[in-house]
All heavy atoms as TSV, in Angstrom:
chain	resi	resn	atom	element	x	y	z
A	1	MET	N	N	0.812	-1.193	-0.007
A	1	MET	CA	C	-0.003	0.012	-0.003
A	1	MET	C	C	0.867	1.260	0.002
A	1	MET	O	O	0.480	2.254	-0.517
A	1	MET	CB	C	-0.937	-0.032	1.213
A	1	MET	CG	C	-1.872	1.125	1.260
A	1	MET	SD	S	-3.178	0.810	2.433
A	1	MET	CE	C	-3.232	2.337	3.256
A	2	GLY	N	N	2.022	1.180	0.596
A	2	GLY	CA	C	2.898	2.333	0.609
A	2	GLY	C	C	2.554	3.306	1.734
A	2	GLY	O	O	1.682	3.054	2.551
A	3	ALA	N	N	3.269	4.410	1.747
A	3	ALA	CA	C	3.066	5.415	2.783
A	3	ALA	C	C	1.729	6.112	2.606
A	3	ALA	O	O	1.327	6.431	1.469
A	3	ALA	CB	C	4.188	6.446	2.749
A	4	VAL	N	N	1.036	6.348	3.702
A	4	VAL	CA	C	-0.247	7.061	3.667
A	4	VAL	C	C	-0.008	8.466	4.187
A	4	VAL	O	O	0.640	8.647	5.236
A	4	VAL	CB	C	-1.275	6.325	4.556
A	4	VAL	CG1	C	-2.575	7.119	4.586
A	4	VAL	CG2	C	-1.513	4.922	4.056
A	5	ASP	N	N	-0.500	9.471	3.486
A	5	ASP	CA	C	-0.361	10.850	3.907
A	5	ASP	C	C	-1.551	11.178	4.857
A	5	ASP	O	O	-2.560	11.719	4.436
A	5	ASP	CB	C	-0.380	11.755	2.694
A	5	ASP	CG	C	-0.197	13.240	3.052
A	5	ASP	OD1	O	-0.001	13.547	4.245
A	5	ASP	OD2	O	-0.259	14.064	2.137
A	6	PHE	N	N	-1.396	10.805	6.140
A	6	PHE	CA	C	-2.435	11.057	7.099
A	6	PHE	C	C	-2.706	12.525	7.325
A	6	PHE	O	O	-3.863	12.939	7.502
A	6	PHE	CB	C	-2.104	10.369	8.452
A	6	PHE	CG	C	-2.202	8.867	8.380
A	6	PHE	CD1	C	-1.053	8.103	8.415
A	6	PHE	CD2	C	-3.418	8.243	8.295
A	6	PHE	CE1	C	-1.134	6.728	8.339
A	6	PHE	CE2	C	-3.519	6.857	8.242
A	6	PHE	CZ	C	-2.355	6.098	8.267
A	7	ALA	N	N	-1.674	13.350	7.280
A	7	ALA	CA	C	-1.851	14.794	7.433
A	7	ALA	C	C	-2.666	15.357	6.262
A	7	ALA	O	O	-3.532	16.169	6.457
A	7	ALA	CB	C	-0.487	15.490	7.532
A	8	GLY	N	N	-2.398	14.911	5.056
A	8	GLY	CA	C	-3.168	15.336	3.895
A	8	GLY	C	C	-4.616	14.892	3.977
A	8	GLY	O	O	-5.536	15.608	3.590
A	9	TRP	N	N	-4.796	13.687	4.474
A	9	TRP	CA	C	-6.148	13.127	4.652
A	9	TRP	C	C	-6.911	14.008	5.666
A	9	TRP	O	O	-8.062	14.363	5.450
A	9	TRP	CB	C	-6.023	11.708	5.144
A	9	TRP	CG	C	-7.248	10.869	5.098
A	9	TRP	CD1	C	-8.303	11.002	4.271
A	9	TRP	CD2	C	-7.527	9.754	5.921
A	9	TRP	NE1	N	-9.252	10.021	4.520
A	9	TRP	CE2	C	-8.788	9.240	5.540
A	9	TRP	CE3	C	-6.838	9.119	6.943
A	9	TRP	CZ2	C	-9.375	8.148	6.155
A	9	TRP	CZ3	C	-7.420	8.009	7.528
A	9	TRP	CH2	C	-8.671	7.551	7.140
A	10	ALA	N	N	-6.258	14.361	6.761
A	10	ALA	CA	C	-6.898	15.235	7.784
A	10	ALA	C	C	-7.267	16.570	7.183
A	10	ALA	O	O	-8.390	17.083	7.380
A	10	ALA	CB	C	-5.972	15.416	8.966
A	11	ARG	N	N	-6.357	17.174	6.410
A	11	ARG	CA	C	-6.644	18.471	5.763
A	11	ARG	C	C	-7.824	18.328	4.807
A	11	ARG	O	O	-8.673	19.217	4.731
A	11	ARG	CB	C	-5.416	19.001	5.044
A	11	ARG	CG	C	-4.354	19.498	5.986
A	11	ARG	CD	C	-3.209	20.193	5.253
A	11	ARG	NE	N	-2.502	19.361	4.315
A	11	ARG	CZ	C	-1.479	18.568	4.625
A	11	ARG	NH1	N	-1.008	18.524	5.852
A	11	ARG	NH2	N	-0.896	17.847	3.677
A	12	GLY	N	N	-7.904	17.233	4.104
A	12	GLY	CA	C	-9.033	16.998	3.187
A	12	GLY	C	C	-10.377	16.898	3.891
A	12	GLY	O	O	-11.419	17.129	3.299
A	13	LEU	N	N	-10.336	16.564	5.184
A	13	LEU	CA	C	-11.554	16.462	5.978
A	13	LEU	C	C	-11.816	17.729	6.782
A	13	LEU	O	O	-12.734	17.748	7.623
A	13	LEU	CB	C	-11.451	15.252	6.912
A	13	LEU	CG	C	-11.413	13.900	6.204
A	13	LEU	CD1	C	-11.091	12.778	7.200
A	13	LEU	CD2	C	-12.732	13.615	5.498
A	14	GLY	N	N	-11.007	18.768	6.566
A	14	GLY	CA	C	-11.247	20.033	7.243
A	14	GLY	C	C	-10.455	20.259	8.523
A	14	GLY	O	O	-10.605	21.290	9.175
A	15	ALA	N	N	-9.621	19.314	8.914
A	15	ALA	CA	C	-8.795	19.468	10.099
A	15	ALA	C	C	-7.449	20.046	9.677
A	15	ALA	O	O	-7.140	20.162	8.494
A	15	ALA	CB	C	-8.583	18.097	10.791
A	16	ALA	N	N	-6.633	20.397	10.681
A	16	ALA	CA	C	-5.280	20.817	10.388
A	16	ALA	C	C	-4.425	19.530	10.373
A	16	ALA	O	O	-4.580	18.684	11.218
A	16	ALA	CB	C	-4.764	21.751	11.463
A	17	GLY	N	N	-3.550	19.429	9.396
A	17	GLY	CA	C	-2.727	18.250	9.284
A	17	GLY	C	C	-1.269	18.591	9.196
A	17	GLY	O	O	-0.882	19.492	8.445
A	18	PHE	N	N	-0.458	17.960	10.006
A	18	PHE	CA	C	0.971	18.207	10.078
A	18	PHE	C	C	1.725	16.893	9.959
A	18	PHE	O	O	1.247	15.865	10.433
A	18	PHE	CB	C	1.358	18.860	11.395
A	18	PHE	CG	C	0.635	20.149	11.702
A	18	PHE	CD1	C	-0.592	20.151	12.354
A	18	PHE	CD2	C	1.146	21.355	11.282
A	18	PHE	CE1	C	-1.277	21.325	12.637
A	18	PHE	CE2	C	0.473	22.549	11.540
A	18	PHE	CZ	C	-0.729	22.517	12.214
A	19	THR	N	N	2.897	16.950	9.344
A	19	THR	CA	C	3.764	15.761	9.251
A	19	THR	C	C	5.099	16.103	9.897
A	19	THR	O	O	5.676	17.158	9.622
A	19	THR	CB	C	3.977	15.351	7.802
A	19	THR	OG1	O	2.715	15.035	7.226
A	19	THR	CG2	C	4.893	14.111	7.705
A	20	VAL	N	N	5.569	15.217	10.778
A	20	VAL	CA	C	6.871	15.370	11.434
A	20	VAL	C	C	7.777	14.285	10.926
A	20	VAL	O	O	7.461	13.097	11.029
A	20	VAL	CB	C	6.729	15.284	12.956
A	20	VAL	CG1	C	8.080	15.285	13.628
A	20	VAL	CG2	C	5.852	16.414	13.486
A	21	GLY	N	N	8.906	14.662	10.350
A	21	GLY	CA	C	9.853	13.700	9.829
A	21	GLY	C	C	11.129	13.631	10.650
A	21	GLY	O	O	11.912	12.708	10.484
A	22	ALA	N	N	11.356	14.608	11.521
A	22	ALA	CA	C	12.559	14.632	12.345
A	22	ALA	C	C	12.208	15.080	13.770
A	22	ALA	O	O	11.319	15.913	13.951
A	22	ALA	CB	C	13.586	15.595	11.721
A	23	ARG	N	N	12.925	14.554	14.693
A	23	ARG	CA	C	12.674	14.877	16.102
A	23	ARG	C	C	12.705	16.382	16.379
A	23	ARG	O	O	11.930	16.896	17.182
A	23	ARG	CB	C	13.722	14.147	16.949
A	23	ARG	CG	C	13.545	14.321	18.400
A	23	ARG	CD	C	14.604	13.556	19.156
A	23	ARG	NE	N	14.161	13.387	20.529
A	23	ARG	CZ	C	14.511	12.401	21.291
A	23	ARG	NH1	N	15.304	11.485	20.853
A	23	ARG	NH2	N	14.053	12.323	22.528
A	24	GLU	N	N	13.604	17.083	15.683
A	24	GLU	CA	C	13.752	18.518	15.903
A	24	GLU	C	C	12.502	19.309	15.521
A	24	GLU	O	O	12.317	20.421	15.957
A	24	GLU	CB	C	14.939	19.056	15.067
A	24	GLU	CG	C	16.275	18.427	15.419
A	24	GLU	CD	C	16.456	17.042	14.791
A	24	GLU	OE1	O	15.919	16.754	13.702
A	24	GLU	OE2	O	17.161	16.216	15.399
A	25	GLU	N	N	11.668	18.748	14.674
A	25	GLU	CA	C	10.440	19.416	14.206
A	25	GLU	C	C	9.286	19.284	15.160
A	25	GLU	O	O	8.330	20.049	15.097
A	25	GLU	CB	C	9.993	18.829	12.849
A	25	GLU	CG	C	10.990	18.905	11.748
A	25	GLU	CD	C	10.594	18.099	10.535
A	25	GLU	OE1	O	9.613	17.332	10.620
A	25	GLU	OE2	O	11.246	18.243	9.491
A	26	LEU	N	N	9.324	18.296	16.039
A	26	LEU	CA	C	8.173	17.932	16.845
A	26	LEU	C	C	7.632	19.049	17.715
A	26	LEU	O	O	6.414	19.327	17.698
A	26	LEU	CB	C	8.489	16.705	17.701
A	26	LEU	CG	C	7.288	16.092	18.464
A	26	LEU	CD1	C	6.173	15.702	17.511
A	26	LEU	CD2	C	7.757	14.914	19.264
A	27	GLU	N	N	8.464	19.717	18.485
A	27	GLU	CA	C	7.986	20.741	19.398
A	27	GLU	C	C	7.307	21.883	18.626
A	27	GLU	O	O	6.220	22.341	19.014
A	27	GLU	CB	C	9.133	21.320	20.228
A	27	GLU	CG	C	8.673	22.294	21.273
A	27	GLU	CD	C	9.758	22.763	22.227
A	27	GLU	OE1	O	10.894	22.247	22.141
A	27	GLU	OE2	O	9.468	23.653	23.035
A	28	LEU	N	N	7.919	22.324	17.532
A	28	LEU	CA	C	7.303	23.408	16.738
A	28	LEU	C	C	5.942	22.980	16.196
A	28	LEU	O	O	4.994	23.768	16.191
A	28	LEU	CB	C	8.256	23.771	15.571
A	28	LEU	CG	C	7.798	24.892	14.653
A	28	LEU	CD1	C	7.716	26.195	15.431
A	28	LEU	CD2	C	8.744	25.022	13.486
A	29	VAL	N	N	5.844	21.756	15.701
A	29	VAL	CA	C	4.581	21.268	15.126
A	29	VAL	C	C	3.537	21.128	16.213
A	29	VAL	O	O	2.360	21.453	15.976
A	29	VAL	CB	C	4.825	19.938	14.355
A	29	VAL	CG1	C	3.497	19.300	13.990
A	29	VAL	CG2	C	5.656	20.191	13.121
A	30	ILE	N	N	3.897	20.669	17.392
A	30	ILE	CA	C	2.911	20.564	18.488
A	30	ILE	C	C	2.360	21.943	18.792
A	30	ILE	O	O	1.153	22.121	18.960
A	30	ILE	CB	C	3.540	19.916	19.714
A	30	ILE	CG1	C	3.769	18.422	19.452
A	30	ILE	CG2	C	2.647	20.112	20.949
A	30	ILE	CD1	C	4.551	17.723	20.549
A	31	HIS	N	N	3.227	22.959	18.884
A	31	HIS	CA	C	2.756	24.313	19.150
A	31	HIS	C	C	1.826	24.820	18.037
A	31	HIS	O	O	0.788	25.437	18.313
A	31	HIS	CB	C	3.929	25.261	19.328
A	31	HIS	CG	C	4.645	25.104	20.619
A	31	HIS	ND1	N	4.108	25.431	21.840
A	31	HIS	CD2	C	5.880	24.613	20.911
A	31	HIS	CE1	C	4.958	25.169	22.797
A	31	HIS	NE2	N	6.044	24.640	22.256
A	32	ALA	N	N	2.174	24.520	16.807
A	32	ALA	CA	C	1.331	24.930	15.656
A	32	ALA	C	C	-0.027	24.235	15.731
A	32	ALA	O	O	-1.060	24.873	15.501
A	32	ALA	CB	C	2.044	24.642	14.337
A	33	ALA	N	N	-0.037	22.970	16.060
A	33	ALA	CA	C	-1.309	22.211	16.135
A	33	ALA	C	C	-2.176	22.761	17.273
A	33	ALA	O	O	-3.391	22.900	17.109
A	33	ALA	CB	C	-1.019	20.729	16.331
A	34	LEU	N	N	-1.567	23.056	18.403
A	34	LEU	CA	C	-2.327	23.600	19.529
A	34	LEU	C	C	-2.874	24.974	19.253
A	34	LEU	O	O	-3.901	25.396	19.833
A	34	LEU	CB	C	-1.473	23.596	20.792
A	34	LEU	CG	C	-1.138	22.238	21.370
A	34	LEU	CD1	C	-0.117	22.347	22.494
A	34	LEU	CD2	C	-2.388	21.538	21.846
A	35	ALA	N	N	-2.238	25.716	18.358
A	35	ALA	CA	C	-2.688	27.072	18.013
A	35	ALA	C	C	-3.888	27.058	17.071
A	35	ALA	O	O	-4.578	28.077	16.898
A	35	ALA	CB	C	-1.545	27.865	17.384
A	36	GLU	N	N	-4.151	25.926	16.442
A	36	GLU	CA	C	-5.284	25.804	15.520
A	36	GLU	C	C	-6.603	25.870	16.285
A	36	GLU	O	O	-6.702	25.366	17.409
A	36	GLU	CB	C	-5.208	24.493	14.750
A	36	GLU	CG	C	-4.092	24.433	13.752
A	36	GLU	CD	C	-4.347	25.308	12.540
A	36	GLU	OE1	O	-5.498	25.591	12.206
A	36	GLU	OE2	O	-3.361	25.709	11.894
A	37	ASP	N	N	-7.600	26.433	15.665
A	37	ASP	CA	C	-8.929	26.489	16.246
A	37	ASP	C	C	-9.845	25.441	15.624
A	37	ASP	O	O	-10.979	25.694	15.252
A	37	ASP	CB	C	-9.516	27.900	16.044
A	37	ASP	CG	C	-10.782	28.134	16.877
A	37	ASP	OD1	O	-10.940	27.491	17.925
A	37	ASP	OD2	O	-11.648	28.942	16.419
A	38	ARG	N	N	-9.268	24.261	15.403
A	38	ARG	CA	C	-9.973	23.137	14.809
A	38	ARG	C	C	-9.241	21.853	15.170
A	38	ARG	O	O	-8.122	21.922	15.676
A	38	ARG	CB	C	-10.073	23.302	13.283
A	38	ARG	CG	C	-8.716	23.441	12.606
A	38	ARG	CD	C	-8.845	23.761	11.152
A	38	ARG	NE	N	-7.522	24.093	10.611
A	38	ARG	CZ	C	-7.208	23.965	9.362
A	38	ARG	NH1	N	-8.086	23.535	8.478
A	38	ARG	NH2	N	-6.013	24.293	8.924
A	39	PRO	N	N	-9.825	20.724	14.906
A	39	PRO	CA	C	-9.113	19.473	15.207
A	39	PRO	C	C	-7.789	19.425	14.432
A	39	PRO	O	O	-7.697	19.958	13.320
A	39	PRO	CB	C	-10.078	18.385	14.678
A	39	PRO	CG	C	-11.414	19.032	14.708
A	39	PRO	CD	C	-11.180	20.481	14.392
A	40	SER	N	N	-6.789	18.826	15.014
A	40	SER	CA	C	-5.459	18.730	14.385
A	40	SER	C	C	-4.976	17.300	14.455
A	40	SER	O	O	-5.243	16.581	15.443
A	40	SER	CB	C	-4.455	19.616	15.110
A	40	SER	OG	O	-4.808	20.967	14.989
A	41	LEU	N	N	-4.248	16.898	13.451
A	41	LEU	CA	C	-3.620	15.584	13.402
A	41	LEU	C	C	-2.145	15.773	13.138
A	41	LEU	O	O	-1.768	16.545	12.245
A	41	LEU	CB	C	-4.234	14.711	12.304
A	41	LEU	CG	C	-3.608	13.332	12.182
A	41	LEU	CD1	C	-4.699	12.282	12.046
A	41	LEU	CD2	C	-2.653	13.282	11.003
A	42	ILE	N	N	-1.292	15.109	13.932
A	42	ILE	CA	C	0.139	15.141	13.720
A	42	ILE	C	C	0.588	13.741	13.302
A	42	ILE	O	O	0.440	12.809	14.082
A	42	ILE	CB	C	0.897	15.605	14.974
A	42	ILE	CG1	C	0.430	16.994	15.396
A	42	ILE	CG2	C	2.398	15.593	14.715
A	42	ILE	CD1	C	1.007	17.434	16.722
A	43	ASP	N	N	1.068	13.637	12.100
A	43	ASP	CA	C	1.577	12.365	11.585
A	43	ASP	C	C	3.081	12.340	11.839
A	43	ASP	O	O	3.842	13.049	11.211
A	43	ASP	CB	C	1.275	12.283	10.079
A	43	ASP	CG	C	1.732	10.970	9.440
A	43	ASP	OD1	O	2.165	10.073	10.164
A	43	ASP	OD2	O	1.674	10.880	8.212
A	44	VAL	N	N	3.520	11.531	12.817
A	44	VAL	CA	C	4.922	11.426	13.173
A	44	VAL	C	C	5.512	10.229	12.443
A	44	VAL	O	O	5.155	9.088	12.706
A	44	VAL	CB	C	5.105	11.298	14.691
A	44	VAL	CG1	C	6.578	11.189	15.063
A	44	VAL	CG2	C	4.452	12.460	15.406
A	45	ARG	N	N	6.385	10.514	11.511
A	45	ARG	CA	C	7.019	9.444	10.730
A	45	ARG	C	C	8.155	8.871	11.531
A	45	ARG	O	O	9.012	9.592	12.044
A	45	ARG	CB	C	7.559	9.993	9.398
A	45	ARG	CG	C	6.486	10.607	8.527
A	45	ARG	CD	C	5.524	9.531	8.048
A	45	ARG	NE	N	4.365	10.053	7.390
A	45	ARG	CZ	C	4.177	10.079	6.089
A	45	ARG	NH1	N	5.105	9.604	5.289
A	45	ARG	NH2	N	3.057	10.566	5.578
A	46	THR	N	N	8.180	7.561	11.682
A	46	THR	CA	C	9.226	6.879	12.456
A	46	THR	C	C	9.919	5.850	11.584
A	46	THR	O	O	9.424	5.475	10.540
A	46	THR	CB	C	8.642	6.219	13.707
A	46	THR	OG1	O	7.681	5.250	13.277
A	46	THR	CG2	C	7.998	7.231	14.634
A	47	ASP	N	N	11.036	5.388	12.067
A	47	ASP	CA	C	11.792	4.363	11.382
A	47	ASP	C	C	11.150	3.000	11.668
A	47	ASP	O	O	11.000	2.636	12.827
A	47	ASP	CB	C	13.242	4.390	11.907
A	47	ASP	CG	C	14.169	3.406	11.190
A	47	ASP	OD1	O	13.648	2.481	10.522
A	47	ASP	OD2	O	15.373	3.559	11.355
A	48	ALA	N	N	10.740	2.296	10.643
A	48	ALA	CA	C	10.087	1.017	10.826
A	48	ALA	C	C	10.986	-0.014	11.494
A	48	ALA	O	O	10.503	-0.998	12.050
A	48	ALA	CB	C	9.605	0.497	9.472
A	49	GLU	N	N	12.287	0.208	11.478
A	49	GLU	CA	C	13.220	-0.724	12.096
A	49	GLU	C	C	13.309	-0.546	13.603
A	49	GLU	O	O	13.826	-1.401	14.307
A	49	GLU	CB	C	14.603	-0.527	11.492
A	49	GLU	CG	C	14.706	-0.944	10.057
A	49	GLU	CD	C	14.591	-2.464	9.881
A	49	GLU	OE1	O	15.218	-3.210	10.640
A	49	GLU	OE2	O	13.832	-2.875	9.006
A	50	VAL	N	N	12.812	0.584	14.145
A	50	VAL	CA	C	12.899	0.867	15.580
A	50	VAL	C	C	11.689	0.276	16.265
A	50	VAL	O	O	10.533	0.668	15.991
A	50	VAL	CB	C	13.002	2.384	15.835
A	50	VAL	CG1	C	13.021	2.645	17.305
A	50	VAL	CG2	C	14.248	2.952	15.181
A	51	LEU	N	N	11.898	-0.657	17.173
A	51	LEU	CA	C	10.813	-1.270	17.925
A	51	LEU	C	C	10.571	-0.529	19.247
A	51	LEU	O	O	9.407	-0.398	19.661
A	51	LEU	CB	C	11.128	-2.751	18.204
A	51	LEU	CG	C	11.332	-3.600	16.945
A	51	LEU	CD1	C	11.707	-5.011	17.348
A	51	LEU	CD2	C	10.060	-3.602	16.088
A	52	THR	N	N	11.601	-0.130	19.904
A	52	THR	CA	C	11.537	0.709	21.091
A	52	THR	C	C	12.632	1.736	20.996
A	52	THR	O	O	13.430	1.728	20.051
A	52	THR	CB	C	11.714	-0.114	22.391
A	52	THR	OG1	O	13.046	-0.575	22.454
A	52	THR	CG2	C	10.743	-1.292	22.464
A	53	ALA	N	N	12.722	2.586	21.982
A	53	ALA	CA	C	13.751	3.647	21.913
A	53	ALA	C	C	15.163	3.097	21.832
A	53	ALA	O	O	16.064	3.720	21.287
A	53	ALA	CB	C	13.624	4.550	23.134
A	54	ASP	N	N	15.380	1.899	22.373
A	54	ASP	CA	C	16.734	1.351	22.371
A	54	ASP	C	C	16.826	-0.045	21.736
A	54	ASP	O	O	17.832	-0.720	21.871
A	54	ASP	CB	C	17.302	1.310	23.777
A	54	ASP	CG	C	16.439	0.475	24.725
A	54	ASP	OD1	O	15.337	0.080	24.335
A	54	ASP	OD2	O	16.884	0.240	25.862
A	55	THR	N	N	15.818	-0.491	20.991
A	55	THR	CA	C	15.846	-1.812	20.359
A	55	THR	C	C	15.441	-1.674	18.882
A	55	THR	O	O	14.439	-1.051	18.579
A	55	THR	CB	C	14.853	-2.770	21.042
A	55	THR	OG1	O	15.144	-2.823	22.420
A	55	THR	CG2	C	14.960	-4.171	20.452
A	56	ARG	N	N	16.221	-2.289	18.039
A	56	ARG	CA	C	15.914	-2.282	16.594
A	56	ARG	C	C	15.581	-3.688	16.158
A	56	ARG	O	O	15.996	-4.668	16.769
A	56	ARG	CB	C	17.112	-1.745	15.813
A	56	ARG	CG	C	17.394	-0.302	16.123
A	56	ARG	CD	C	18.442	0.244	15.190
A	56	ARG	NE	N	18.660	1.646	15.411
A	56	ARG	CZ	C	17.896	2.642	14.905
A	56	ARG	NH1	N	16.901	2.358	14.130
A	56	ARG	NH2	N	18.162	3.894	15.188
A	57	LEU	N	N	14.837	-3.808	15.093
A	57	LEU	CA	C	14.419	-5.078	14.541
A	57	LEU	C	C	15.622	-5.971	14.286
A	57	LEU	O	O	15.585	-7.164	14.566
A	57	LEU	CB	C	13.584	-4.880	13.271
A	57	LEU	CG	C	13.038	-6.122	12.601
A	57	LEU	CD1	C	12.130	-6.909	13.545
A	57	LEU	CD2	C	12.299	-5.763	11.366
A	58	VAL	N	N	16.698	-5.399	13.769
A	58	VAL	CA	C	17.869	-6.189	13.441
A	58	VAL	C	C	18.437	-6.887	14.672
A	58	VAL	O	O	19.044	-7.947	14.578
A	58	VAL	CB	C	18.929	-5.313	12.734
A	58	VAL	CG1	C	19.549	-4.309	13.682
A	58	VAL	CG2	C	19.981	-6.160	12.074
A	59	ASP	N	N	18.230	-6.313	15.881
A	59	ASP	CA	C	18.736	-6.960	17.102
A	59	ASP	C	C	18.055	-8.293	17.355
A	59	ASP	O	O	18.639	-9.226	17.919
A	59	ASP	CB	C	18.499	-6.032	18.328
A	59	ASP	CG	C	19.288	-4.727	18.214
A	59	ASP	OD1	O	20.329	-4.715	17.531
A	59	ASP	OD2	O	18.843	-3.738	18.808
A	60	PHE	N	N	16.828	-8.454	16.937
A	60	PHE	CA	C	16.087	-9.685	17.141
A	60	PHE	C	C	16.421	-10.711	16.045
A	60	PHE	O	O	16.295	-11.900	16.243
A	60	PHE	CB	C	14.576	-9.446	17.091
A	60	PHE	CG	C	14.061	-8.781	18.337
A	60	PHE	CD1	C	13.821	-7.431	18.364
A	60	PHE	CD2	C	13.837	-9.527	19.494
A	60	PHE	CE1	C	13.327	-6.826	19.502
A	60	PHE	CE2	C	13.362	-8.932	20.648
A	60	PHE	CZ	C	13.098	-7.543	20.643
A	61	LEU	N	N	16.837	-10.244	14.873
A	61	LEU	CA	C	17.075	-11.099	13.750
A	61	LEU	C	C	18.481	-11.636	13.681
A	61	LEU	O	O	18.745	-12.614	13.016
A	61	LEU	CB	C	16.736	-10.384	12.436
A	61	LEU	CG	C	15.295	-9.911	12.324
A	61	LEU	CD1	C	15.123	-9.147	11.020
A	61	LEU	CD2	C	14.316	-11.088	12.377
A	62	GLU	N	N	19.406	-11.013	14.393
A	62	GLU	CA	C	20.787	-11.481	14.363
A	62	GLU	C	C	20.915	-12.795	15.130
A	62	GLU	O	O	20.311	-12.992	16.155
A	62	GLU	CB	C	21.706	-10.443	14.986
A	62	GLU	CG	C	21.863	-9.217	14.129
A	62	GLU	CD	C	22.784	-8.168	14.737
A	62	GLU	OE1	O	23.200	-8.362	15.910
A	62	GLU	OE2	O	23.057	-7.191	14.070
A	63	THR	N	N	21.688	-13.749	14.564
A	63	THR	CA	C	21.891	-15.063	15.215
A	63	THR	C	C	23.318	-15.240	15.622
A	63	THR	O	O	24.216	-14.603	15.239
A	63	THR	CB	C	21.461	-16.187	14.275
A	63	THR	OG1	O	22.193	-16.072	13.053
A	63	THR	CG2	C	19.984	-16.139	14.023
């Protein structure tokens, strides 16, 4: 199916939609979303290989 643009989908429904691709962007985007006078959605893009903050998928697959 590929990547879904959830922020674009939210905007299409009349909400504010934001996409975060880097940790440095998160605080600014949260402030922008809270400043909106309508529902807001923040789509935070993460690395699919990261299972937790300190564990990656490859750690489970290595033998």
